N, C-alpha and C positions, 0 to 999 in steps of 0.2 A: 414702258409696260413690261410686265413679267413674261418671260419666255414660256411657251406652252409646248410640251412634247407629249407626255402621257399623264393621265389622271385616273386614279382609282378612288372612288368615293361612294358614300351613301347618297341617297336621293330623297329630296323633298318633293312630294307630289302636290301639284296644284291643278286639279282636274276641272279647270274653268276655261271655256272657250272665249275667244274674242277679248282677251285681256288687253285693254288699251294702256297707253303710257300714262294717262291720268290716274289709272288705278295702280300702276307700278309706283309712281311717285306723284302724288296730287299737286296740282298747280300752285297751291299756297306755299309749297316748300321750294319753289324755284327761284327764290330771291338770291340764293347762293350762286356764286360765280366759279366755285371750285367744287371738288368732290368731297371735301371734308364734311362729315355729319349727315350726309344724305342717306346712309344705310339705316339710320335710326327711324327714318320715315318711309322706308320701303313698305309698300302695300298698307300704308297707315290707316286707311278707312276700313280695311278688313281686319287689320291686326290689333287695333286698339278701340276701346269704347270711347264715348264722348268725353269722359273724365280722364282719359289717358291711360287707364288700366288695360292690361293685355287681355285679349279674348282667348281663353285657353284652348278653344276648339280650332283656332286658326293654325295652319301647319307650321309656320315659323315660330309659334309659341310653344310647340310641343317638344319636350326634352329629347325624344328619340330622333328628331330631325336636326338637332343642333349640330353644327359643324359640317352639314352637308354642303358639298361644293357643286352639286348637280341639281338643277331645278327641272322637274318633269312637268311641263305646262300643257294646257289644252291646245286646241286648234287655233291658228291665227293669232299668235302671241305678238304683242308689241304694236298693235294697230293704233290709229289715232295720230296725235301730234308728233312732231319730229324731235322732241326734246332729247338731248344727249344725256340729260340727268337720269333717264331710265336705266341705261346700262351702268352709269356711275353708281347708282343706288344698289343695283344687283351685285356688282363686283365689290362694292364696299361692304356688303353683307357676307362676302366670301364665296359667292357663286362664280364659277369659271366656265360652266357649261349650262345652257338651257336647251332642253330637248322638246321639240314640237313637230307637228306634221307640216307646219308652215309659219313663216314670220312675215311681218310687214317689211317691205323693202328698206325703208328708211331706218327702222329699228335694227334690222340685220346689219346694215352698213355701219351704223353707230356702234353696235356691239363689237363688230370685228375690229374697228379702229381703237377700241378700248380694252382689248384683251379678253373679251367675252365671246365664247364660241357658240353660235346658234346652230344647233345640230338637228338636221331634218331627217326624220324617219318616216316610213310608210305607215298607213293607218293600222295595219295588222300588228306591226312591231310596237307601235305606240300603245295600243290596247294591252298587248302582252306585258309591256313595262309597267303599266298601271296595275295590272293583275299581280305581277310579281311583287311590287312594293306593298300592295295591300296584304298579300300573304306573308311576306317576309320584309317588314319595315327596315331591317338592318342590312338588307341585301346591298352589295356594292357592284357598281358598273365600272368598266375600264374604258376610257377613251384614249385611243392612240391616233394622234393627228397625222403622223408621218404616213401611216398605212390607211388612214381615214376609216378606222374600224371602231365600232362600239361592241364591247364584249360583255355578255351576261355571266352571272355566276356559274351557269351550266357549261360555259365554254363556247356557247353559240355566239357567233359574231355577225354583225350586219355592217355594211359599208354606208358611208354618208358623203354627200357632195360638199365641196368647198372650192371656190375659185383659187387658182394657183397663186395669185399675188397675195391674197389674204392669208393663205396657208403659209407662204414664205415669211410673211411679216410675223405671224404668231409663233412660228418655229424659231425665229430669230429674236423674238421679244422686242420687235422694232415697230414703231408707227411708220406712216408713209415717208415722212422726212428722214427718219432713221434708216429706213431701207435704202433711200437714195444716197445717204451719206456713206453707206458701205461701198459705194462705187466712186468715192471721191478721187481716188488715184486715177481711175480710168477717165473720169470726167476731166481732170486736170490735164491728162495726156492728150485727150481729144482737143481741148482748148489750145494747147501748145502747138498743135499742128495747123491751127487756123491761121490764115494770113493776117498780119497786123492791120488794124484799121487806122487811117490817118485822121 
């Protein structure tokens, strides 16, 4: 997984609450067992018409939001089923950060394990961000994981929570196994001190 330190990016706004994982990646696209191609079906039922043509009003189909690495979502993002395909589809589409006031626990854990930062802000900051993007669609936000800060174009910063283990993994660009392998020498030294078993 890619290392995450800082990110400065434009923001794609999705002001919908209670977006569940079946809306993020509909169940009919879950036949895949790897991450390849999932991005093409991200938010498929909102993004495309029945004939497969793109809906121009949907945020991901608007040229000004192309290339955004931050998704500004509504409240309670990622609820519903536990499918890991949801963060796969989001990261496949180029998103590195999703901002909301709350995330479903399973989605949050799956996101962190796949290099996607679920960034929680308070309701006031959340609304301020939506207002900012509506007024200045090209505005960029900066996320600094080491200091756990989200900085607005005005220079105003807010802090966000993240558990220490997930933060360490993201900063190293390592999944859980990769994190443990960083301590291979210490593990081997500990094992060498153990008495031999007959």
